[in-house]
C-alpha positions in Angstrom: -17.9 96.5 10.3 -18.2 98.2 13.6 -21.2 96.3 15.0 -22.3 92.9 16.4 -23.6 90.4 13.9 -25.2 87.0 14.3 -23.2 83.9 13.2 -25.7 83.1 10.5 -25.5 86.5 8.9 -21.7 86.5 9.2 -21.5 83.2 7.4 -24.0 84.0 4.7 -23.2 87.7 4.0 -19.4 87.7 4.6 -17.7 89.4 1.7 -21.0 89.5 -0.2 -22.9 92.3 1.6 -20.6 92.8 4.5 -17.1 94.1 3.8 -15.0 92.4 6.4 -11.7 93.7 7.7 -8.7 91.5 6.8 -7.9 91.3 10.5 -11.3 89.6 11.4 -10.4 86.2 12.9 -13.6 84.6 11.6 -12.9 85.7 8.1 -9.3 84.5 8.3 -10.3 81.0 9.5 -13.2 80.7 7.1 -11.2 81.8 4.0 -8.3 79.5 4.9 -10.7 76.6 5.1 -12.5 77.6 1.8 -9.2 78.0 -0.1 -8.0 74.6 1.1 -11.2 73.0 -0.1 -11.2 74.8 -3.4 -7.5 74.2 -4.2 -7.8 70.6 -5.2 -10.8 71.2 -7.5 -9.1 74.2 -9.0 -6.0 72.1 -9.7 -8.0 69.4 -11.5 -10.1 71.8 -13.5 -7.0 73.9 -14.4 -5.2 70.7 -15.6 -8.2 69.8 -17.8 -8.5 73.3 -19.3 -4.8 73.5 -20.1 -4.2 69.9 -21.1 -3.3 70.8 -24.7 -0.5 73.1 -23.7 2.6 71.0 -23.1 5.1 73.7 -24.2 7.1 75.2 -21.3 6.9 78.7 -22.6 3.2 78.5 -22.9 2.9 77.2 -19.3 5.2 79.9 -18.1 2.8 82.4 -19.5 0.0 80.8 -17.4 2.2 80.9 -14.3 3.0 84.5 -15.1 -0.7 85.3 -15.4 -1.4 83.6 -12.1 1.4 85.4 -10.3 0.2 88.6 -11.7 -3.3 87.9 -10.4 -1.9 86.9 -7.0 0.0 90.2 -6.8 -3.1 92.1 -7.8 -5.2 90.3 -5.2 -2.7 91.3 -2.5 -3.3 94.9 -3.4 -7.0 94.6 -3.9 -8.3 91.8 -1.7 -12.0 92.6 -2.2 -11.8 91.9 -6.0 -14.6 89.8 -7.3 -14.3 87.1 -10.0 -16.0 89.3 -12.6 -13.4 91.9 -12.1 -10.6 89.4 -12.5 -12.2 88.2 -15.8 -12.5 91.8 -17.0 -8.9 92.4 -16.2 -7.9 89.2 -18.2 -10.1 90.3 -21.1 -8.2 93.6 -21.1 -4.8 91.8 -21.2 -6.1 89.7 -24.1 -7.1 92.8 -26.0 -3.6 94.2 -25.5 -2.1 91.1 -27.0 -4.2 91.5 -30.1 -2.7 92.9 -33.3 -5.8 94.9 -33.7 -6.2 98.3 -31.9 -9.1 98.9 -29.6 -9.3 102.7 -29.3 -12.4 102.7 -27.1 -10.8 100.3 -24.6 -10.5 101.8 -21.1 -7.1 100.5 -20.0 -6.9 102.4 -16.7 -9.8 100.8 -14.9 -9.2 98.9 -11.6 -5.5 98.3 -11.9 -5.4 97.1 -15.5 -2.3 99.2 -16.2 -0.7 97.5 -13.2 -1.9 94.1 -14.4 -0.3 94.7 -17.8 3.0 96.0 -16.3 3.2 92.9 -14.1 2.2 90.4 -16.9 4.3 91.8 -19.8 7.7 90.4 -18.6 6.3 86.9 -18.8 5.6 87.4 -22.5 9.2 87.9 -23.7 9.7 84.2 -24.9 6.2 83.5 -26.3 4.5 84.6 -29.5 1.7 87.2 -28.7 -0.9 85.3 -30.7 -0.2 82.1 -28.7 -0.3 84.1 -25.5 -3.7 85.5 -26.5 -4.9 82.0 -27.2 -3.7 80.7 -23.9 -5.3 83.7 -22.2 -8.6 83.0 -24.0 -8.6 79.4 -22.7 -7.8 80.6 -19.2 -10.6 83.1 -19.3 -13.1 80.3 -20.3 -11.7 78.2 -17.4 -12.1 81.2 -15.0 -15.7 81.8 -16.1 -16.5 78.1 -15.7 -14.9 77.8 -12.3 -16.4 81.0 -11.0 -20.0 80.1 -11.8 -22.9 82.3 -12.6 -23.2 84.4 -9.5 -22.2 88.0 -10.1 -20.5 88.5 -6.7 -18.7 85.2 -6.9 -15.2 84.7 -5.3 -15.0 81.0 -6.1 -12.2 81.5 -8.7 -10.3 83.8 -6.4 -10.5 81.2 -3.6 -9.4 78.4 -5.9 -6.5 80.4 -7.3 -5.2 81.5 -3.9 -5.6 78.1 -2.4 -3.9 76.5 -5.4 -1.0 78.9 -5.3 -0.6 78.6 -1.6 -0.7 74.8 -1.5 0.9 73.8 -4.7 3.0 76.8 -5.9 4.2 78.1 -2.5 7.9 78.0 -3.7 7.1 80.5 -6.5 5.1 82.8 -4.1 8.0 82.9 -1.7 10.3 84.1 -4.4 8.0 87.0 -5.3 9.0 90.5 -4.2 7.2 91.6 -1.0 4.3 93.9 -1.5 4.3 97.3 0.0 1.2 96.4 1.9 2.4 92.9 2.9 0.9 93.2 6.3 -2.6 92.6 4.9 -4.2 89.2 4.8 -5.2 88.2 1.3 -8.9 87.5 1.8 -10.9 85.7 -0.9 
């Protein structure tokens, strides 16, 4: 945005109606604070949703999914929760033994999501992976809430990964646009 804005509008409309630049100092401060707040709630809700999966290979599929989403969000920082859910639904369709000929697999980086997620599936049965993905999608929908433009899940995921999985994030290959701030 190339204009002045009042503090109230900035706070209420930031990333909803106003597309902020990643370099905006107010956005950076706000998002850091929001991620920090969301991370603990995300961790507890995630644990509840995934409590029945004790198998390491199943949990590695979840970690792979989260790392895939993190990488995607680095490329597309303005992604909304509904887009994340749609991407995960597409991944789940690809894991199905049934063919979905009308499925549009090239929308909003879905090919890229699949390419990044597929290596995490080498040690797990595809039907089990689809089941885990289904549970994770339900968790995502619940955490995101009902608002169409929500970024609650994105904030929670990024905060969780940055606070509790930072060692895994540091091992990830650097993005080609690594100078950008991941804004949620």
